N, C-alpha and C positions, 0 to 999 in steps of 0.2 A: 373092567372099566370103573365100576363103583369103588373098588378097593383103591385104585390109582387116584381117583378123585378124592376119596376120603384121606388118603395119604397126603395129597397136596394140600387140602384144607387144614389138616392138623398142623403141618409144618409152616404153612403160610400164617396161621393164627398164633403160633408159639410166640414170636417176638412181641406181638401186641399184648399178650398175656403177661409177659415177664416185666416186672417193674424194675426200674433202675435203682441203684443205691440212693440216689438223691430223692427219688419218689418215695421210697420206703422211709428215709430219714424225715422228709417232710411230713409224711403221714404219722409216723410214730414219735418223732422227736421235735419237729419244727414248731410245735405250738409253744414250747418253752425255750428251746435252745436256738441260738443263732450260729451262723458260720461266718459272721463278721468278726472283726478283732475285738469288739467290745461285748461284755457280758450284759445280760438284762438283769432286772431285780429278781426275776424268777429263776433263772438258771445261768450257768457259765457258758461262755462262748465255747464252741467245739472246734474252732479253727486251730489247727496244729495240735489237737489233743493227743494223737497217736505219738508215743514217745515222751510226752510231757510228764512231769512229776504230778502225782495225784494231788488234787486240791492246792494247786500252786498259783492260780491266777490272782493277782493283787486286786483286781477290780470286782472280785465276787467273794461274798461271805459264805463260805462252805459250812456244812453241818459239822458238828464235832465228830460224827462217825466217819466222815471222809477225811477230815483233818487228821485223824488218828491212823489212817492207812498210810503205809510206807510203800515206796516204789513208784514206778512209772505206769502210765496207761499203755501197756503192751496190747497187742491184739488179743492175747489170752485174757488179761485183766478186763479189757473192755467186754469181751465175750461173756465172761463170768458175771460182770456187773449188769450187762444188759439182760442176761437170762434171769437174774433174780437180784435186783438192786439191794434189797433189804437182807438177803443172804450173804452178799458181798460185804456190805457195811451196815450192820444192824443199827438203825437209828437214822439212816440217810433220809434226806428230804425227798428223794426221787421215789415216786410211788409206782410208776409204770415202767415196765421193761419191755423186752421183745422176746417172748418165749420161743418163737419159731427160729430154728438154726439158720434157715435160709435168709430170713429177715435180718438177723444179727450179722451174718457174713456180708450181706449187701450194705448195711449201715457202716460197718467197719471198713470195708473196701472204699466206700465213698469218703469216710473220714480221713483215710490215708491220703487222699487227693488234696485235702485242705491244708496247705502249708502256710 
């Protein structure tokens, strides 16, 4: 009986413990970045970022480090950047990343929904 009750409690509690990608984004990224079409003075908008050219929004002044990067924001590029922004683009203005792989996946999965 106790095992069955413990089993039910663990699985009943699991969804409440799992954060959505939007929640992780809001917690880790939302202070600076928006998901609206317009960038802020602090950070570029991340609406449509997956597949977009790196440092390509006209309404945001990117750091020289990101301007020097070639390519697109693929899932892999985003994962690498979020893991270690300054390792990906030494001199970038972004100071904080998401070292946890689960958080990065949740953020990227959420960003993929923002078309």
